[in-house]
C-alpha positions as CSV (number, residue, x, y, z in Angstrom):
1,M,6.8,0.4,-14.3
2,A,5.9,-2.7,-16.3
3,V,5.5,-6.4,-15.7
4,A,6.6,-8.8,-18.5
5,E,3.7,-10.5,-20.1
6,D,4.9,-14.0,-19.0
7,R,5.0,-12.7,-15.3
8,Q,1.6,-11.0,-15.3
9,G,-1.2,-12.2,-13.1
10,K,1.0,-13.1,-10.2
11,G,0.6,-9.9,-8.1
12,L,3.9,-8.3,-9.1
13,G,2.3,-5.1,-10.3
14,D,0.3,-4.8,-7.1
15,Q,3.5,-5.2,-5.1
16,M,5.3,-2.6,-7.1
17,V,2.5,-0.1,-6.7
18,A,2.3,-0.8,-3.0
19,A,6.1,-0.3,-2.7
20,C,6.0,3.0,-4.6
21,L,3.1,4.3,-2.4
22,K,4.9,3.1,0.8
23,E,8.1,4.9,-0.3
24,S,6.2,8.1,-1.2
25,A,4.5,8.1,2.2
26,E,7.9,7.6,3.9
27,L,9.2,10.6,2.0
28,G,6.2,12.7,2.9
29,I,4.9,12.8,-0.7
30,K,1.1,13.1,-0.5
31,T,0.3,13.1,-4.2
32,V,1.4,10.5,-6.8
33,F,0.4,10.5,-10.5
34,C,0.9,8.3,-13.4
35,F,0.3,7.9,-17.1
36,T,-0.9,4.5,-18.2
37,Y,-2.6,2.3,-20.8
38,L,-4.2,0.3,-18.0
39,P,-6.2,2.8,-15.9
40,D,-8.4,0.1,-14.3
41,F,-5.3,-1.5,-12.7
42,F,-4.4,1.8,-11.0
43,K,-8.0,2.5,-10.1
44,R,-8.0,-0.7,-8.1
45,H,-5.2,1.0,-6.1
46,K,-7.3,4.1,-5.4
47,F,-5.9,6.2,-8.2
48,A,-8.5,8.5,-9.8
49,E,-8.6,9.6,-13.4
50,I,-7.8,13.2,-14.1
51,D,-7.4,15.5,-17.0
52,K,-3.8,15.7,-18.1
53,M,-3.9,19.5,-18.0
54,E,-4.4,19.3,-14.2
55,L,-0.9,18.0,-13.7
56,P,2.0,20.3,-12.8
57,R,3.7,22.0,-15.7
58,K,7.0,20.3,-14.8
59,V,5.5,17.0,-16.1
60,W,5.4,18.4,-19.6
61,T,9.2,18.9,-19.6
62,D,9.5,15.1,-19.9
63,C,6.5,14.7,-22.1
64,F,7.8,17.3,-24.6
65,R,10.5,14.8,-25.7
66,C,8.0,12.0,-26.3
67,P,7.2,11.3,-30.0
68,K,3.5,11.2,-29.0
69,F,3.5,14.7,-27.7
70,P,1.1,16.5,-27.7
71,N,-1.3,13.7,-28.7
72,C,-0.7,11.4,-25.8
73,D,-3.0,8.4,-25.7
74,E,-2.2,7.4,-22.2
75,T,-4.6,8.0,-19.3
76,A,-3.6,10.3,-16.4
77,L,-4.4,9.2,-12.9
78,I,-3.6,10.6,-9.5
79,Y,-3.4,9.2,-5.9
80,H,-4.0,11.5,-2.9
81,A,-2.6,9.8,0.2
82,E,-4.4,12.1,2.6
83,E,-7.8,10.9,1.1
84,Q,-6.9,7.2,1.7
85,V,-6.8,7.3,5.5
């Protein structure tokens, strides 16, 4: 997800994260992760930084096609719904 620079600072990113977390809860998904260049934004939404190697192997199927693989410069973060109650 991304917010165009001219639209930033208006709460749109917050709304998108809230909508994603709401939908994941409705689907019974308890763990959500992301890769980002803006870890502090996601930390404000109770995501915690983790080592990329802790993520499921399936993630690397998509990452394998990335030109930055295996030297990804994004930060991995995870959200555990059950810990947010």
